N, C-alpha and C positions, 0 to 999 in steps of 0.2 A: 410437587413436581416429580415425575418419574426419574429414576436414576438413569444417567446417560450411559450409553454403551461404551465400554472401555476395553473390550477385548481386542487384542492385536494378534492376527494370525501368525502361526509358526512359519508360514510361507515367507514372511518378510524377514530378511536376515538382519541381525544386529550388527551395527557398526562398532568395530572394536579397536580401530587404530588410535594410537596415542591415549589409550585407556580413558574413555569418557567417564565423567563423574556420575552420569545418569544413564538409564537405558535409552538407546537411540536406534531406530529401525529405518531401514530403507524401504519405503512403501511403493516405489515404482521400480522394482528390480528387473522386471521383464520388458520395460519400455524406456528407451533412451529419449532424451530431449525434453523431459518434463520439468515444469516449474510452476509454483503457485503464484498468486497475484502479488500481494504486498503485505507489509507488516501491520497494517491497520484494519484488515478484515480477516476473518477466519476462513480458511479453506475447508474446515471441518464442518460437516452438516449439523443441523440442530440436534439430531439424535446422537451425535458423536460417532456414528458408524461409518460414514462415507467422507471422502475427500475429493474435491473437484480441482483439476489442474489443466493447464494448457500444455500441448506437446508441439514443439517445433519439428517439422519433418526434415529440415536441413539446419544443422547447427554451425555450419562453416561460413555463412554469409547472411547479411540482412535480407529479409523477405522482399520480393518484388510485388508491385500491385497485382492483386488477383490471386496470389498464392494462398494456399490453404494450410491452416493448422488444425490439430485435432483437439477436441474436448474429451478429457479422460476422467472416468469415474473410478475411484479406488474404493474397494470394499475392505475395510480394515478387519472385519470379522472372518471372512473366508479367503482373503488374500488375493483377490482378482483386481486386474487393471483393464478396464474396458473402454474402448473408444465409443462414445455415445453420440457425438455430433462433430460437425466441422465449422470452422470460422474463417472468414476472409477479412475480418476486422480485428487485427491483433498486432501487438508490438513485441519486441524482444525482451522487454523488462517486466511489463505487467500482463503480458499475454493477451487473451481475449476478455480480461476482466472477469474471470470465472469466480462466482461467489453464490451464496445461498440466500434464499428468502425466508419465509416464515416456517417452512417445513422441508423435509427431505424431498418433497415432490416439486420444489421450486428451485431450479438451478438456473442462474442467470449468466449470460455471456453476450458478447457483441458479435454481430455479423453484418455483411452488406452484400449487395449484388454487384458483380462486375459490370461496369458500364454506367451504373447509377452512382456508385462511389458515395453512398450516404449511409454511414454506420447507424445501426439501430440495435436495441437490446432484444434478446430472445429470452423468454421464460419457458423453461423446458421441464417436463417430468422425465427424469432420466431413466425411469423404469418402464414407461409406456411409449416414450418417444414423442408424446404430444407436445406441441410447441405453440406459443403465442408470440407474435411480433409486436413490439412496442414502437411508438413513434420517436422516442428519444433514446440516446445511448445509455449504457451502464458504465458508471465509474465507481460509485459506491451506493449500495442498497441501504436504506435506513434500518435502524435496529428492529423496528416492528415489521419490516418487509413490505411496507405500503408505498414507499416512494423510492425513486432513484435520483441521485444528484450527479451532475456531470458538467465539465467544461465541454467545449467543442473538441472532440478527440481527433479531429483532423488538424486543427490549429495547434494542438499540443506538440505535434511533430515539428512545428516551426520554432519552438523554443527548446526542445530537447528530443532527439531521435530515440525511438524505442518505446515511447509511452502512449502512443496513439494508434494509428492505423496507416498502412501504406496505400497511397493512391497516386495516380499519375500527376506529375507536377502541375499541369493546367487546372486540376481540380482542387488544389490546395487553396483554401480561402484566406486571404490576407486582410487584416484589420488596418484601419487608419485612425490614429489618435485614440479618442475615447469613444469606441463604437457604441451605438445604441441598438444594434441588432445582434450582438454577441455578448456573452458573459456567463452567468451561472444558470444552468438549466435544471429543472425538476420535472420528472415524469411520474405520473400516477401509475402504480403497478397494476391496478385493476382495470382501468379504462385504456391504458396505453398512451393517453394524451400527454404531450410534452409542452411546457411553457418556459419562457425566459423569465426566471424569478427576478434576476437583477442584471441589468445591462452594465457595461463598463462605464457608460456615461452616468448612470445612477450611482454606481459605487464611488466614482471619483468626485461627484458632486457632494457626497456626504463626508468627504475627507477634507483636510485642511489645504491651504494654498500651496504647500510644498509639492503636492502632486500635480501641479500645473507649471512647475519650474524644472530646471535641470535636476536630475538626469532624465526627467519625464518629458522630453521635447523631441520633436522630429520623428518619433517612432510611433508605436501603438501598444496598447495594453492587450495582454492575452491571459487566459486562465490555465492553471496547471492542476495540482491536486485539489480534490474536494473531499471533505471528511465530515460525516455526521458525528456529533458527540455521542457517547454511549446511551444517553437518555433520549436521544432524538429531539432535543430542544434547541440545538444550535448547529450551525454549519461553519466549517473553516474552509477558506478559499485562498489558494496561493495565487497572488496577483503578480504577473511578470510584465516587464516592459522591454520590448524588442526594438532595437534600432533597425532602420531599413537595410543596413548591411548585414544584419544577422548578428553573428558573433557567438562565442561560447556561452552556455547557459550560466556558468559560474560568474560571469561578469555582468549579467543582466540585473537590473533592479528587481528585487523579489521580496514582496511584502506579504505578511500573514494577516489576512482579513477574516473577521468573524461577523456573523449576523444571526439573528433569530430565524427560525425556519420559514417565517412569512416574508423574509427579506428586510425586516426592520432592524433597528439597533445595530447599525454597521459600526464596527470598531477596527482599529489597527492594533493587532496584538503584538506584532514585531515588525520593525521597519527595515527597509533595505540597508540603511546606514548601520544598523546594528549587525545585520547579517554579513555585510561586506567585511567586517572584522574577522569573520570566520564562523560558519554555522550552517546547519542543515537538518532536515527531517523532523519537522514538528509533528506532534501527534497529541490527540486529546488524552488527558489523564482520566482515570476511572470516575472521578467526581463530576466530569462534564463541565467544570468551571475553569479548569486550568489546562495548560498546554506544556508538554515537555519536549525538549530537543537538545541537540548539541549546539553549543555556542561558545565563542571565545570571549570571555569576560575580563581577562587580564592578559598578561604576557606569557602565560604558561600553556597556551594552546587550548584546545577544545575541552569543555567540561559539560556535564549534564546540568541542565537548568530547568526551572519551572517558572511559569508566569501566568497571570490571569488572562481570560479571553479578551479583555480590554487593554492589555499591556501592562497592567499594574503588578506590583509585588514580584518583580524578577528576583529569583534566588538561585544560588548554586546548590546542587544536590551532591554533596561530597566533593572529594578532591581527586577522584580517579579520572583519568583522561576519557573524554567522550569519544565515541566512534559509532559508525554504522547507523543502525535504525533502532533507536532506543524506545522502549515502552516501560512505563511505571506500573508495577504489579499492584493489584488492589490491596495488598497487605500494607501498602504505603511505605514499604521499607526497601524494596528491591527493584532494580532495573535490569531488564533483559535486553541485550543488544548483541549485534554481530560486529563485524569490522570489514572494511575494504582491505584489499591486499596492500595498499599503500599506507594504511593507518599505523600509528606508532606501536599499537599493540598487536599488529599482525606479525607473522613469522616470515622468514626470508625465502621460504621454499614453495610459496603459492598456497600455503594453508593459512587459515584464519580461525580465531576463537569465537565460540558462542559464549558470551560473558554474562555472569550473574553477579551483580554488584550490590553490596549492602551499603546504602547511602548513609546509614547511621554510624557504621564502624569503618567504612572504606575498605572492608574486606572484599576480596573478589575470588570467585570460583570460575575456572575455565570448565564449562560444562562439557564441551567437546572441541576438539581441534580437527579441522577437516579442510581438504583442498577446495578452494573456490576459484582458482585460476583456470579458465577453460583452455582447450587447445587453440581456439581462435577467439580473440577478443574483438575483432572487427573494427571498422572505421569508427572513430570517436568513442571507442571502447563500448559500443552499443551491444556487443554480444557478451559482455561480462556477466558473471553469475553472482548476483547479490543474494545472500541467504534470506533476508527479509523474515526473521523469526516472527511468527504470528500465533497468538494464543487460540486455544479452543475455548468454548463457552465456560469451562470450569476453571480456567487459569491454572490447570495442573499439567497440561500438555501443550506443546507448541510444534508447529510445522516449519521447516526451513528448506532452502535450496542449497545444493552443493554439487560438486563434480569430482569426486575422489579419483576417478579414472578418466577424466576428461569430458565425459558426457553428462548432461544435466540429469540429476536425480532429485527426488523429493524425500525428505526424512521427517519422521515423527519422533519427538523426544518427550520423555515422561519425567517431570520434575517433582512429582508428588512427594517423594521421600525427603526432599529438601524443605518442603513446606510443612511437614508434620501431619499427624493423623487428625488434628483438629481443624485443618483448613477446609472450608467449604465456600463456594461462591456460585450463585445462580442468578436468574433473572430477578427474583425478589430481593436478593442482596443488593443488586445494582439499583433497584428502585429505592431501597432504604438509604443507600449511600447518597442518592441524589436529593433526598429530603433532609439529610442531616446537616 
């Protein structure tokens, strides 16, 4: 495997406030309003040279239907930030779902036509401008770049604003009960064809009778986050239940469902009853068999936990307080996470830490402390800035969002010195881990 590009242009200024423990670079210094997608996909291209992000043109208010955001390509080697496309299907938290396919020539994001209000994925060569429109939307591209998995990204707005796309109210599709025409969608990246892999009716039919009793009555099931495991052998689907009156997302039943990529072997990995005690942000562990997240397992608040895809073997990972968007590093020893401004480990001045936690010793390093409180948080806090620290393919660098001067900026941090000279990780390492 060729060595990935690691050069960072001198044009990108280093962030120096509060004495970061590692090198941190602002990689969108010339463009305000930029943010990358989420903590479970890398915004860094397969070669390691480019970063794809979304740019809000107005950071002071939520977007109205038909407004446009920019798709920005960052060249880490020469230090440029270039608008390469536009999107009308974006949210304030995950943007236009900008992410990469198999090569640097495959940049995915969502778009839609005003008046039609049907989001669809675009696969673009950012260097030539050539585009292909797919019939299904992008939420997460599979590790091999061959498929896209997604909920209905219009309906996600009904359970939490900022994660889907803005359309006029009459075009928001509502579900009733256990819908048989909505659920988990998969799109073929080559043909562009989209199919409903699992309907909510099929999912609930595979679960026990508790999903046909309170609190799963009078409302409807909806989909939220969809995540491929690193090996591309399983899918995680966040199942939400919305009452007719709506309500805040935190009070909704929210279950973590897993299945094989053909839709079989449906399991409940974490129930709403467990989550209601306190917990959020599940993500696949590097082995593809386990899931990590924040969860309240006792009276001491959130902790980092790990459990199997079928809900078995729930264990606490150390005693440090949980926060933000945690991922377990492939070394099996460290967790990288951020924090919300209201978390116990946040500071009182609008700054929050990027945390590096050793789950064997409970030692913690604050990699960087940076402001994440924007000038305008918006209704329901939907304009907040979540760092969403996301690894590159080598697990030696990560990208995150922040707003040290009030406007959204994207940062690249290099953690290689904390991992040591012997650390290596690549696609073959991941395949070996999946077979061990």
